[in-house]
N, C-alpha and C positions, 0 to 999 in steps of 0.2 A: 504494500500500500504506500502511496506517495506521502510525502511530508505534509502535515496539516498546516494550512495558513492560518495563523492566529488572528489575522485581521483581513478576512476575505472581502468585506464590504468597504471599499475605498472610494475616494472621490467625494466632492461636496454635494450635499443634497439641498443646497440653498436654492437651486433651480431644478425643479422636478415637475413633470417629466422633461427629459432632455429631447426636445423636438425642434424641427426646423422652423424658422420664422415664416409667417404667411406672406409677408410683404418685405421688399428690400428697404422700404422706408419704415423706420421704427415707429411703433404706435405708443403714444403717451396718453395714459388714462387720466392722470391728474397733473396739473401744473402748480408750481409754487405760487403763493399769494404775493401780490405786489400792489402797493398803493399808487405807483407811478402809472400815469395814463399812457401806455405804449404797448406794442406787441410783446409777448412773453416767449417768443421762439424765433428761430431762424434755421434754414436748411442750407448746408454747404456740401461740398464734395471733397473727400479726402484725397490730397495730392501726394503726400509722402512725409518724410521726416528729414530733419537736419539738426544742427546744434547751434547754439548762440552763446556768446560771451556776455555776461551780465555783471553788473556791480550789485553786490548784496547789500541792500539798505535796511535789512531787518535788524532792529537794535539788539535782540537777544540771540542772534545767530552766532555760531562759532566762526563763521567766515565773514563777519561784519566788515563792510567797506572794502572787501576784497573782490577781485574779478574772478568769477567761477564760470564753468562751462556746464550747461544743462541741455538735455535733449528736448526738442519741441516737435509738434505735429503741425504741418501746414494744411489748412483747410481753405480750399478755393471757395469764395463767397460771392458769386455773381448776384446781382440784384434780383429780388423776387417780385412778382406781380400779383395784385389782388384778384380774387375770383368771386367771392361772395361773403355776405354776412349771414350767419345762421342763428336763429333764435330757438332756444330749447326750453321745454317745460318739463320739470321733474315729475314723474309718475311713480306709482308703487313699484313698478318693475324696472323701468329705465328712464332715460331722458329722451323725449320725443321732439322732433323738429316741428315747430309751429309755423315758421315762415322763413323764407330765404330771399335775400336781395342780391342780385348778380351785378357784376361790374359791366361797363359798357363795352370794353374790349377784352376778350378772353381768347386764349390760344385755340386754334381751330380743332385740335384733338380733344378738347374738353367739351363735353355735352352740358348744356345749361338749359334751364326751363324758363318759365315766365316769372319775372320778379314780382314779389309781393310787397305789401306796405309794412311799415314798422308796427308791430303789435302794440296794443294798449297796455298800460301798466296792469300787472297782475296776470296777464296772459302768457308771460314767459318768466323764467327764473334764471336763465343764463344766456350769454351771447358769445359766439365764437367767430373767428375770422379765418376764412379759407384762402390760401394763396397757392401759386405754382412757381416752380423754378424756371430758369432759362439755361438748359444744358447746352444750347448752341453757343453760349458765351464761354464754354470750357472746351478743352481738348479731348473730352471723353468720347466724342463721336456720337453721343446720344442726341436724338431729335425730339423725342417725346418728353414733355416736362413731368416732373413729379409733383403731385398735388398733395398738400397736407393741411391739417386744421390746427389752429393754435388759439390759446386763450388771450385775452386782453386785460391788462391791469387797470385798476381804477378803484376809487373809494366806494362807488355804488354803481348800480346798473345803468343809471342815466348817463354817468360819465363814460362808462364803457361803450354805450351805444353811440354817443357823440364822437368818441375817438374812432370807432369802427367806421362810421360814415366818412370821417376825414380820410382814413386810410383807403377806403374804397374809391374815393375820388382821385387819389394819387395814381401816377403812372407806374412808379416803381418804389421799392423800399430797400434800403441798403443795410448792411450789417451794423454800421456805426450808429444808425438810428435806433437800434434795438439794444445793443450791448456797448459797454464802455471798456477801455483798456484798464487792466488791473482788477477786474471783478471776477467772481466765481460763477461758474455755470455748470449745468449737468449736461453730459454728452450721451446721446442715445444713438446706437448704431447696431448693425448686424455683423457678427464676427465672421472670420474666414471659414469657408466650408472645407472640412477635412475628408469627407466621404465616409465609407464604411471602415471602421477601425476596430482593432481587438482590445481586450481588457487592459493590456499593458499600457498602451498609449492613451486609452480612453479614461482609465481610472488610476493609473500609476501602480498597478499590481506588480509585485516583485517577481522577477524571472526566477524560476525554480532551478534546482540542480539538473545537470545534463542527464542523470540516470533516473529522473523522476518518471513515474508511471504515466503513460498516455501522452502527456503534454508538458512542455516547459513554460509556455506563455499563457498559462491558465491560472485561475485563482486557487486551485487545489480543492480539497474536500472540505465540507462544512463541519466535519467532526467524525465521530465513530459511526454515524449513520447518515443516510441521505434521504430527505423527504421525497414523496412522490411528485410533488410539484414545487418548484422554486418560485416564490413570489417576486414580482417586479420590485427591484430595489434591495432585495435580500442578498443578491450576489452580483458581482461585477460581470456583466455580459458584454459581448461585442455588439456594435450597432453604429448608427449614424452619429457622426461627431462634427460639431461646428455648425455654422450658419444659424447661430442663436442670437436673439435680440438681447443686448446687454446695455447696462447703464453705468456710466462712470460719474460718480457724484463729486461735486466741488472741485472741478478742474479750473485752473487759473488761465484767464485770457491775458497773455503777455502784451500783445500789441496787434492792432490792425494796421496792415502794411500794404504798399502798392506792389504791383507785379514785378517791377524792376528790382525791388529790394530782396526778393526771395527766389527768383528764377535762377536755377543752377546752370552751370556750363554744360551744354549738351542736352539740357532739359531735365526736369525732375524724373527720376527713374519710374517707369511704368505709368507715367502720367503725361508729361510734356511741359509746355510753358503756360503759366497762368496769364490770363489776359487782363484781368481787372483787380478787384480788391481781394485780399486774403487775410487770414487771421492766424496768429501763432498761439498754440495751446501748449502749455507745459506738460511734458510727458507724452505717453502714447495714447492712442485712441483705437478701440476695436474696429476690425474691418480691413478689407483690402483697399488698394488704391482705386480711385474712380467711384467708390461707394458713397451713397448719400449719408450725411451725418447730421442729425437733428440736435440743435443746441437750444436749451431752455434755461429759464431762471432756476436757481437752486431750490430743490424741494426741502432739504434739511441743511441749512447753512451751519455746520458744526465747527467751523474754524474761520479765523480771520484771513483775508487775502494777504499774500506775501508781497513785498515791495522789491521789485527788481528794475534796474536801469540798464537797458540794452546797450551794449558797447559795439558789438559786431554780430552780424548774421552770416553764417557760413553759406556761401554760394558755390563752393567747390563741387566738382562733378562726383556723383555717387555711383556712376556707371561701373 
């Protein structure tokens, strides 16, 4: 009999079941609260990574006033365009759309209906703002825009409706209108797809001795006996890995930059050259290059934003 693995159930159960995302654009069920009258989200495209040299201005840091190097993710942020305003009413089961007002000019691939009027007070409990991206302004090669819905900040519903009407009348909305440099955001995206993988890569199960019975790259026996049926989650099995929706909380927006400040020699690897505005986010972001990344106001702001002064952005070739 093979050696018994004392810890056969490995891997985090924070996300269960492990299944593929339904849409490449992340779904956000709840937005963080904000009293500022502005949109609470923005959608960009992951271009790649680089590193920057910054001066650490945090007073309690061990590297205070020193120049340090940190990794950053480059998010291509072409301007987004308004689609509609949606009015919701909360019911016992879910939120129901009461009315929808569409913009005058919408991309030809987006189907729209007849615009309604603004509902009266008491007929709706929430208002959302629907927008679409402009992938033609990126080197991704996509032509069909991604449509997503986001919340609007404000002290009350009347202020939210007023701001939504102002945004609907605008032609475009830029990243700098939504977020500021040096603030914290939540990043929602879909991770890289790994395909069908075994329990060693999927759960980190230890590879057994080469003389083990039947298999080396398996979790081993459950004990002195084996049940007739192994329940889901009881044992590390092979299966689909990756392409999961994930959220990174409290990521720092270092700076909103222009294309010439971040375009690398020979183009950004697997992406190309950015044409318009981009944003540098400290650290890594889930997902492959060209993938949509949804940025929102923080749900749980558990830490204060750090203070960095950018000295140099690396534009050397990563090819």
